C-alpha positions as CSV (number, residue, x, y, z in Angstrom):
1,X,54.0,103.4,119.0
2,X,54.6,100.4,116.8
3,X,58.1,98.9,116.4
4,X,58.4,99.9,112.7
5,X,57.6,103.5,113.5
6,X,60.1,103.4,116.3
7,X,62.8,101.9,114.0
8,X,62.1,104.5,111.3
9,X,62.4,107.3,113.9
10,X,65.7,105.9,115.2
11,X,67.0,105.6,111.6
12,X,66.0,109.2,110.8
13,X,67.6,110.4,114.0
14,X,70.8,108.6,113.2
15,X,70.9,109.9,109.7
16,X,70.2,113.5,110.9
17,X,73.0,113.1,113.5
18,X,75.5,111.9,110.9
19,X,74.5,114.7,108.6
20,X,75.0,117.4,111.3
21,X,78.2,115.8,112.4
22,X,79.6,115.6,108.9
23,X,78.2,119.0,107.8
24,X,76.5,117.3,104.8
25,X,72.9,117.7,103.7
26,X,70.6,115.1,105.2
27,X,69.6,114.0,101.8
28,X,73.2,113.1,100.9
29,X,73.7,111.1,104.1
30,X,70.2,109.4,103.7
31,X,71.3,108.3,100.2
32,X,74.5,106.8,101.6
33,X,72.3,105.0,104.2
34,X,70.0,103.5,101.6
35,X,72.9,102.5,99.4
36,X,74.3,100.6,102.4
37,X,70.9,99.0,103.1
38,X,70.7,97.8,99.5
39,X,74.3,96.3,99.7
40,X,73.6,94.6,103.0
41,X,70.1,93.2,102.4
42,X,70.9,90.3,100.2
43,X,73.3,88.6,102.7
44,X,71.3,89.5,105.8
45,X,69.9,86.6,107.8
46,X,68.3,88.8,110.5
47,X,66.8,91.8,108.7
48,X,66.2,93.7,112.0
49,X,69.9,94.5,112.3
50,X,70.3,95.9,108.8
51,X,69.8,99.5,109.9
52,X,72.4,99.2,112.7
53,X,75.0,97.9,110.2
54,X,74.1,100.4,107.5
55,X,74.4,103.3,110.0
56,X,77.8,102.0,111.2
57,X,79.0,101.6,107.6
58,X,77.9,105.2,106.7
59,X,79.6,106.6,109.8
60,X,82.8,104.7,108.8
61,X,82.6,105.9,105.3
62,X,82.2,109.5,106.4
63,X,85.1,109.1,108.8
64,X,87.3,107.8,106.0
65,X,86.3,110.7,103.8
66,X,87.3,113.0,106.7
67,X,83.8,114.6,106.9
68,X,82.6,113.2,110.2
69,X,83.9,113.5,113.7
70,X,84.7,110.3,115.6
71,X,81.9,109.2,118.0
72,X,82.2,110.1,121.6
73,X,82.7,107.0,123.8
């Protein structure tokens, strides 16, 4: 498995998890994810971390909206 495929799979898994957790359609959460990627990309020095920050931002956005459950620690 190449690293890009592994990253895409991890992104998809995270988006699916957030969608289940927030009880929103996957497409809605995926759109939030890509919106965050677009916002973060221009200022990113290390592009490999973009997905991590985008997922974090979407999770925080969903928490603020009250549609997601806090992550288990």
